[in-house]
Each structure stands twice: as C-alpha cells, then as structure tokens.
C-alpha positions in Angstrom: -45.2 -4.4 23.7 -41.8 -3.9 25.3 -40.3 -6.3 22.8 -42.1 -4.6 19.9 -40.8 -1.1 20.9 -37.3 -2.6 21.4 -37.3 -4.3 18.0 -38.1 -1.0 16.2 -35.5 0.9 18.2 -38.0 2.9 20.3 -36.0 2.3 23.5 -37.4 5.2 25.5 -40.9 4.0 25.0 -39.9 0.5 25.9 -38.1 1.7 29.1 -41.2 3.8 30.1 -43.4 0.7 29.8 -40.9 -1.4 31.6 -40.7 1.1 34.5 -44.5 1.2 34.8 -44.9 -2.6 35.2 -46.0 -3.5 38.7 -44.4 -6.9 38.3 -41.6 -7.9 35.9 -40.9 -11.4 34.9 -37.8 -12.8 33.2 -39.2 -12.4 29.7 -39.8 -8.6 30.3 -36.3 -8.2 31.7 -34.7 -10.0 28.7 -36.8 -8.0 26.3 -35.6 -4.8 27.8 -32.0 -6.1 27.9 -32.2 -7.0 24.2 -33.5 -3.5 23.4 -30.5 -1.9 25.1 -28.1 -4.3 23.3 -29.6 -3.2 20.0 -28.8 0.5 20.9 -25.2 -0.5 21.6 -24.8 1.3 24.9 -22.6 -0.9 27.1 -23.2 1.0 30.3 -27.0 0.8 30.0 -26.9 -2.9 29.1 -24.5 -3.7 32.0 -26.6 -1.5 34.4 -29.8 -3.4 33.6 -28.0 -6.8 33.6 -26.7 -6.0 37.1 -30.1 -5.1 38.4 -31.8 -8.4 37.2 -33.1 -10.4 40.1 -32.5 -13.6 38.2 -30.9 -14.4 34.9 -31.1 -17.3 32.4 -28.9 -18.1 29.4 -30.7 -15.6 27.2 -29.7 -12.8 29.7 -26.0 -13.9 29.7 -26.0 -14.2 25.9 -27.3 -10.7 25.5 -24.6 -9.3 27.7 -21.9 -11.3 25.9 -23.2 -10.2 22.5 -23.1 -6.6 23.7 -19.5 -6.9 24.8 -18.4 -8.6 21.6 -20.2 -6.1 19.3 -18.9 -3.1 21.2 -15.2 -4.1 21.0 -14.8 -5.3 24.6 -13.4 -8.8 24.1 -11.7 -9.0 27.5 -15.0 -8.2 29.3 -16.8 -10.9 27.2 -14.2 -13.6 28.1 -14.4 -12.6 31.8 -18.2 -12.7 31.8 -18.0 -16.2 30.3 -16.0 -17.4 33.3 -18.7 -15.9 35.6 -21.4 -17.5 33.6 -19.8 -21.0 34.0 -19.1 -20.3 37.7 -22.8 -19.9 38.4 -23.7 -23.1 36.5 -25.3 -21.6 33.3 -24.7 -23.9 30.4 -23.5 -22.0 27.2 -25.5 -22.3 24.0 -24.8 -21.5 20.3 -25.1 -17.7 20.7 -22.7 -17.9 23.7 -19.9 -19.5 21.8 -20.4 -17.3 18.7 -20.0 -14.2 20.8 -16.9 -15.6 22.5 -15.3 -16.7 19.3 -15.8 -13.1 18.0 -14.0 -11.9 21.2 -11.1 -14.3 20.6 -10.9 -13.2 17.0 -10.7 -9.5 18.0 -7.9 -10.1 20.5 -6.0 -12.6 18.4 -6.3 -14.9 21.5 -5.5 -18.2 19.9 -5.1 -20.2 23.1 -8.5 -19.1 24.4 -10.0 -19.8 20.9 -8.5 -23.3 20.9 -9.9 -24.0 24.4 -13.3 -22.8 23.3 -13.2 -25.0 20.3 -12.4 -28.0 22.6 -15.3 -26.9 24.9 -17.6 -26.9 21.9 -16.6 -30.4 20.9 -16.7 -31.7 24.5 -20.1 -30.3 25.2 -21.5 -31.4 21.8 -22.5 -28.0 20.7 -23.5 -28.4 17.1 -21.0 -26.9 14.6 -23.6 -25.6 12.2 -22.9 -23.0 9.6 -23.1 -20.2 12.2 -20.7 -21.7 14.7 -18.5 -23.1 11.9 -18.2 -19.7 10.3 -17.3 -18.1 13.7 -14.6 -20.7 14.1 -13.2 -20.0 10.7 -13.1 -16.3 11.4 -11.5 -16.8 14.8 -8.7 -19.0 13.5 -8.0 -16.8 10.5 -7.8 -13.7 12.7 -5.6 -15.5 15.2 -3.1 -16.3 12.5 -4.0 -20.0 12.0 -5.3 -20.0 8.5 -4.5 -23.7 8.2 -7.0 -24.5 11.0 -9.5 -22.1 9.5 -9.3 -24.1 6.3 -9.7 -27.4 8.2 -12.8 -26.2 9.9 -14.2 -24.8 6.7 -13.6 -28.0 4.8 -15.3 -30.0 7.5 -18.5 -27.9 7.4 -21.4 -29.9 5.9 -23.3 -26.8 5.0 -21.6 -23.7 3.7 -23.6 -20.5 3.0 -22.4 -17.4 1.4 -21.2 -16.0 4.7 -19.0 -19.0 5.3 -17.4 -18.7 1.9 -16.9 -14.9 2.3 -15.3 -15.5 5.7 -12.7 -18.0 4.5 -11.9 -15.9 1.4 -11.5 -12.8 3.6 -9.2 -14.9 5.8 -7.0 -15.7 2.9 -7.0 -12.0 1.9 -5.6 -10.8 5.2 -2.9 -13.4 5.0 -2.0 -12.3 1.5 -2.9 -15.7 -0.1 -4.4 -14.5 -3.4 -4.1 -17.8 -5.2 -6.0 -19.6 -2.5 -8.6 -16.9 -2.4 -9.0 -17.2 -6.2 -9.4 -21.0 -5.9 -12.0 -20.7 -3.2 -13.9 -18.1 -5.3 -13.9 -20.7 -8.2 -15.1 -23.5 -5.8 -17.8 -21.2 -4.4 -19.3 -20.7 -7.8 -19.0 -24.4 -8.7 -20.9 -25.2 -5.4 -23.8 -23.1 -6.7 -23.3 -20.3 -4.1 -23.7 -16.9 -5.8 -21.0 -14.4 -4.8 -22.4 -11.1 -3.3 -21.0 -7.7 -2.8 -19.1 -8.8 0.3 -17.4 -11.6 -1.7 -16.0 -9.0 -4.0 -14.7 -6.8 -1.2 -12.8 -9.8 0.1 -11.4 -10.7 -3.3 -10.4 -7.1 -4.1 -8.8 -6.9 -0.7 -6.8 -10.1 -1.5 -5.6 -8.5 -4.8 -4.6 -5.4 -2.8 -2.6 -7.3 -0.2 -0.8 -9.3 -2.9 -0.1 -6.1 -5.0 -1.8 -7.6 -8.1 -3.0 -4.5 -9.9 -4.2 -6.0 -13.1 -6.2 -8.7 -11.3 -7.9 -6.2 -9.1 -8.9 -3.9 -11.9 -10.2 -6.8 -14.0 -12.3 -8.0 -11.0 -13.8 -4.6 -10.5 -14.6 -4.3 -14.2 -16.4 -7.7 -14.4 -18.6 -7.3 -11.3 -21.5 -5.7 -13.2 -21.1 -7.4 -16.5 -20.5 -10.9 -15.3 -22.2 -11.0 -11.9 -24.9 -8.3 -12.1 -23.4 -6.6 -9.0 -22.9 -2.8 -9.2 -19.7 -1.8 -7.5 -20.2 0.2 -4.3 -17.8 2.7 -2.8 -16.2 -0.1 -0.8 -15.2 -1.9 -4.0 -13.7 1.3 -5.5 -12.0 1.9 -2.2 -10.2 -1.5 -2.4 -8.9 -0.7 -5.9 -7.8 2.8 -4.9 -6.0 1.2 -2.0 -4.4 -1.3 -4.4 -3.2 1.5 -6.8 -2.0 3.7 -4.0 0.1 0.9 -2.4 1.6 0.2 -5.8 2.6 3.8 -6.2 0.1 4.4 -9.0 -1.2 7.6 -7.5 -2.3 9.3 -10.7 -4.3 6.2 -11.7 -5.9 6.2 -8.2 -6.8 9.9 -8.6 -8.2 9.1 -12.1 -10.4 6.3 -10.6 -11.7 8.7 -7.9 -12.6 11.2 -10.7 -14.5 8.6 -12.7 -16.3 6.6 -10.1 -20.1 7.2 -9.9 -20.1 8.3 -6.3 -18.0 10.4 -3.9 -15.1 8.4 -2.4 -15.5 7.6 1.3 -12.9 8.6 3.9 -11.5 5.1 3.9 -10.6 5.3 0.2 -9.1 8.8 0.6 -7.2 7.5 3.6 -5.7 4.8 1.5 -4.7 7.4 -1.1 -3.1 9.5 1.6 -1.2 6.6 2.9 0.1 5.9 -0.6 1.2 9.6 -0.9 3.2 9.1 2.4 4.8 5.9 1.3 5.8 7.1 -2.2 6.7 10.6 -1.3 4.0 12.6 -3.3 3.8 15.4 -0.8 1.8 17.8 -2.9 -1.0 15.4 -3.5 -0.8 14.2 0.1 -1.3 17.7 1.3 -4.4 18.2 -0.8 -5.9 14.8 0.2 -5.0 15.3 3.8 -6.7 18.6 4.1 -9.8 17.2 2.4 -9.9 14.3 4.9 -9.6 16.6 7.9 -12.5 18.6 6.7 -14.5 15.3 6.2 -13.5 13.8 9.5 -12.4 16.6 11.9 -12.5 14.1 14.9 -10.3 11.4 13.3 -6.8 11.6 14.8 -5.2 9.4 12.1 -5.9 12.0 9.4 -4.1 14.7 11.3 -1.2 12.4 12.1 -0.7 11.2 8.5 -0.8 14.8 7.1 1.6 15.9 9.8 3.9 13.0 8.9 3.8 13.9 5.3 4.9 17.5 6.1 7.6 16.1 8.4 8.9 13.7 5.8 9.3 16.8 3.5 11.1 18.6 6.3 8.2 21.1 6.5 8.5 21.2 10.3 6.4 24.4 10.7 3.5 22.9 8.7 3.8 19.7 10.7 3.5 21.6 14.0 0.5 23.5 12.7 -1.4 20.3 12.1 -0.4 18.9 15.5 -1.5 22.2 17.1 -4.8 22.0 15.2 -5.3 18.6 16.8 -4.9 20.1 20.2 -7.2 23.0 19.5 -9.9 20.6 18.3 -9.4 18.4 21.4 -8.2 15.4 19.3 -5.9 12.8 20.9 -3.6 10.5 19.0 -4.6 6.9 19.1 -1.6 5.1 20.7 0.0 2.1 19.1 -1.0 -1.0 21.2 0.4 -4.5 20.8 -0.9 -7.5 22.6 0.5 -11.0 23.0 -1.2 -14.0 24.6 0.7 -16.2 27.0 -0.8 -19.2 28.7 -4.3 -17.8 28.2 -3.4 -14.3 29.5 -3.4 -11.4 27.2 -0.5 -8.9 27.8 -0.8 -5.3 26.5 2.0 -3.0 25.5 2.2 0.6 24.3 5.3 2.4 23.1 7.8 3.2 25.9 5.5 1.2 28.3 6.9 0.6 31.9 3.6 -0.6 33.4 4.2 -4.3 32.9 5.4 -6.0 36.1 8.3 -7.5 34.2 9.3 -4.2 32.5 13.0 -4.4 33.7 13.5 -7.8 32.2 11.7 -6.7 29.0 13.9 -3.7 28.5 17.0 -5.8 29.3 15.9 -8.2 26.6 15.4 -5.3 24.1 18.9 -4.1 24.8 20.2 -7.6 24.2 18.3 -7.8 20.9 19.6 -4.5 19.7 23.2 -5.4 20.6 22.9 -8.8 18.9 21.4 -7.4 15.7 24.1 -4.8 15.5 26.9 -7.3 15.9 25.4 -10.1 13.8 24.0 -8.1 10.9 25.1 -4.5 11.4 21.5 -3.2 12.0 20.9 0.5 12.4 17.5 2.1 13.1 15.6 3.5 10.2 15.1 6.9 11.7 13.1 8.2 8.7 10.2 6.6 10.6 10.5 9.2 13.4 8.9 12.2 11.8 9.7 14.7 14.6 12.3 17.4 14.7 14.7 15.8 17.2 18.2 14.5 17.5 19.2 11.3 15.7 20.0 9.5 19.0 16.6 10.4 20.3 14.9 9.1 17.2 16.7 5.8 17.6 15.5 5.5 21.1 11.9 6.3 20.1 12.0 3.5 17.5 13.6 1.0 20.0 10.6 1.1 22.3 7.7 0.7 19.8 5.0 -1.5 21.3 5.5 -4.5 19.0 9.2 -4.7 19.9 8.2 -4.8 23.6 5.8 -7.6 22.9 8.4 -9.5 20.9 10.9 -9.2 23.7 8.3 -10.5 26.1 7.6 -13.4 23.8 11.3 -14.2 23.6 11.6 -14.2 27.3 8.7 -16.7 28.0 7.8 -18.7 24.9 9.6 -22.0 24.0 11.9 -21.6 21.0 9.6 -23.9 19.0 6.5 -21.8 19.6 5.5 -19.0 17.3 5.4 -15.5 18.8 1.9 -14.1 17.9 1.3 -10.4 18.2 -1.8 -8.2 17.4 -1.2 -4.5 16.8 -4.0 -1.9 16.3 -2.0 0.3 13.8 0.1 -0.4 10.7 3.5 -1.7 11.6 6.3 0.8 10.7 9.1 -0.1 8.3 11.7 -0.1 11.0 9.7 -2.6 13.2 9.0 -4.7 10.1 12.8 -4.8 9.3 13.8 -5.5 12.9 11.2 -8.3 13.1 12.6 -9.9 10.0 16.1 -9.8 11.5 15.0 -11.2 14.8 13.3 -14.1 13.1 16.6 -14.9 11.4 19.1 -14.2 14.2 17.0 -15.9 16.9 15.5 -18.6 14.6 11.9 -17.8 15.5 8.6 -17.7 13.7 6.9 -14.4 14.5 3.3 -13.6 13.4 2.1 -10.1 13.5 -1.4 -8.9 12.7 -1.5 -5.2 12.1 -4.3 -2.9 11.0 -4.0 -4.0 7.4 -3.0 -7.7 7.3 -0.9 -10.6 8.7 2.8 -10.7 8.5 4.5 -14.1 8.9 8.2 -13.7 9.6 10.6 -16.6 9.3 14.3 -16.9 8.5 14.6 -13.2 7.8 11.7 -13.0 5.3 8.1 -11.8 5.6 5.1 -13.2 3.8 4.0 -9.8 2.7 7.2 -9.5 0.6 7.6 -6.0 2.0 4.4 -4.9 0.4 2.0 -3.6 3.0 
C-alpha cells in the first residue's frame, strides 16, 4: 500500500502508513524513498536515506536519481564515491543518473572515466545508457564522441535520435541535424514534437530564418503534429535573434495560444540586442507581471532602460526587485581540471589561487592590448558609472577568471572547457576570440544558449548567439 500511495503522489498517506508499521523491511524503506524522490524534495529524501538501517543498490539509485533530477550534480558524484566505498555495485540506473550529473556540470573527465567504468564492468550500453552517453558527450562539448556512441548503438529509439539532434543544435550544426533528421525518417522512426523542438532550435542557433519557418509550417501538414507553444517559441527566438522583431510580434499575434514566458523572454532579448527599446519596455513589463519572481526579467528590462540612458527608469526596476525580495542570479562559470570542478563568480576572490588568477588576468589584458589593441566594450556594463570602473567590471567576469585558471594549469594542447549558467556577454565573447588567437588555444564555452568553439580568433557561432 505504501508503494501504491507513493505512485499516485499521496505521500502523506504513504508516510502515515510507513510510520505506523511495527517492523519495516528494506522493501518498505525503498518504497517510501521512491515516493519522496517523486515529490522532488531533496531534504526529505536525504533525511530518509540517512535513517535507513541498511541500503541496497535500489536505495542508492533512488538517492542518486534525486540529486540528478534536482540539479545537484556535485552531490550525485560524491554519493557515487560513497556507494563504491561501501562495496555496492552500480547498475544501469546508477550510471544513467551519474551521466546526467556529468552532463549538467560539463564534467568531461568524470564522464570519460564513467564511460570507461561502464565498459570495464560490462554494463550493457542499451538504448537508455547509450542515449545518456550521447547526451553527456554533447553537453560536455565533445559532439564527435556523442556521434561515435550514437553510431555504435544497435537500437535507436526516438529519444536517442532526439538527443543527438538536440546535441547538434546546441553546437550550431544545422546541416548535421538536418542529415540526422533525414536518416531518422529513413530508419522508420517517426519524429515527435520533441524532435521538432530540437530541429527548430538548430535553425535558431544557425540563424536560418527561412528553414525554421518552413519547418514550423510543415509540422501539421506533413507530419500530423500540431505545433505547441514551445515550437512557436523557437521561431520567435529565431526571428528575434535575427532582428526581425516585427515578424516575431506578428507570429505572437497569430499563434493559436498565448506565448509562454520563454518566448516573450526571447523577444525581450532580441529587443535588447537590436536596440528596440519601446517594444522592449512593453514586453519587459508584461513579463514581470507574468513572472514577478524571475530575476532575469527585471535585469533585462533594467538593461534596456540603461542602454537607452534612461537611468531613472533602470533604477526604478532595480528598486522594484528589492521591494519584491528578488535577488539577481549571479553569473557562474565552472572549469574541470583533473576531475575537480572549479567554480567562479564575477570578481571572485574565494579560490585558493586567486592571486595567481588575477595576475594572469592582468597579463592577458596587457598582452591583448599590445598585440591587437584591445579595449573593453563598456557598452556591456549598463550601470551609471565611470568608464574606468566599467572596464574593471568587465575584466573580472566569471568566464575570464575560469579562462585564466585554465591557462595557468592546462597543457597548451588541451582545450579549455567552461560552462556558464548565463549568456556570455559580447565583451567576453570578443576577448575569448582574441585569447584563442594570441595564446593559440582552443576554448570551448557552453553558455545558457549554446556552445561556442573558439579557435584562431574565430567562434563557431559566427557571432550569432
């Protein structure tokens, strides 16, 4: 009965029965644990997991799945080490949760070690494990390895195809995504609505407006799939990135449902990039009404005002954030080195090697100035401050700290791989291109939107992101 209540989400009833049991066996503990995992409360799951008098692999897998699903990849990887230390042998669900954690962090070294562990321990690479490997490699910046794993899979379901197509999309490889879409149909696998989200996303990252609009138009007529708000959102994003803001507004007005905040957020971002401040103000206010607790909406509207030199309006939006108790999400960049993940925020001095990192930053700045004549793009600092202060604010962005750390410690032949939680700003993007040229390094950055592969002064996004 505990399991039955847990399955249908009646966790209070399940917990009451569990507490009333005079004796609890491992099955009842695991059933209760699975119920808590379904509810997604990490504290409750960990509390129950800690109380268990004994645990089997099912118990450990439930805890790992909870960490992976709730965005706690570091905790998942640490728990895996504990699991092996007590002699519990991992199974398929174990490695799937861990691969998800590696994908979230962009922890390629850990992902590679896990792949080796899978092979050494003869864990079957079925469609589920194979798809998790494809996702991990794609999100860790190794799309070539993702492709190798995908091609080696004996059985490929629609989820596997969607995962590799989505991987191509975030790397900006539209042609490869289109070829996979063709092969998918030739293999007799019917595309679903998720497939089209991936394909439309690929069009958006490549800036291919006509292809994206044609794909949206043919979904219903050629595939019998009615476009959902996510599909319209992808095309709105595509149009907004391309500066076709009137066309994006027209699509919003004609789509058969209300646009979701994600689509409106894409339009707002387009207004910021292309300087349409009047439309940006209208969309920004609408978004704040829809999502009063979303810090990014306030920040973007404030930045739109600041870019138009409307400092009073910008301050009003920032003050509204404070009144509503909303905190800005800080930009965080992580870099993996020898299996350890290092985390940086803008202006961060918490790292034990901070002095060396900032010395390296100064060296980079001096070298770029002398070699190429670099000067900071202070238009990215949308605050009413002195120009010199703006330059300093840009110089200590989190991705620059992570790059400096990578230059300090990684061999010159190794790529510097960074994951950032926010969109990379244009100054950091420009600086990273210059560093790749002046220092002769390959730098791979995964930001909130896509992958950027920097090499010899160029970026794979072609400055369209």
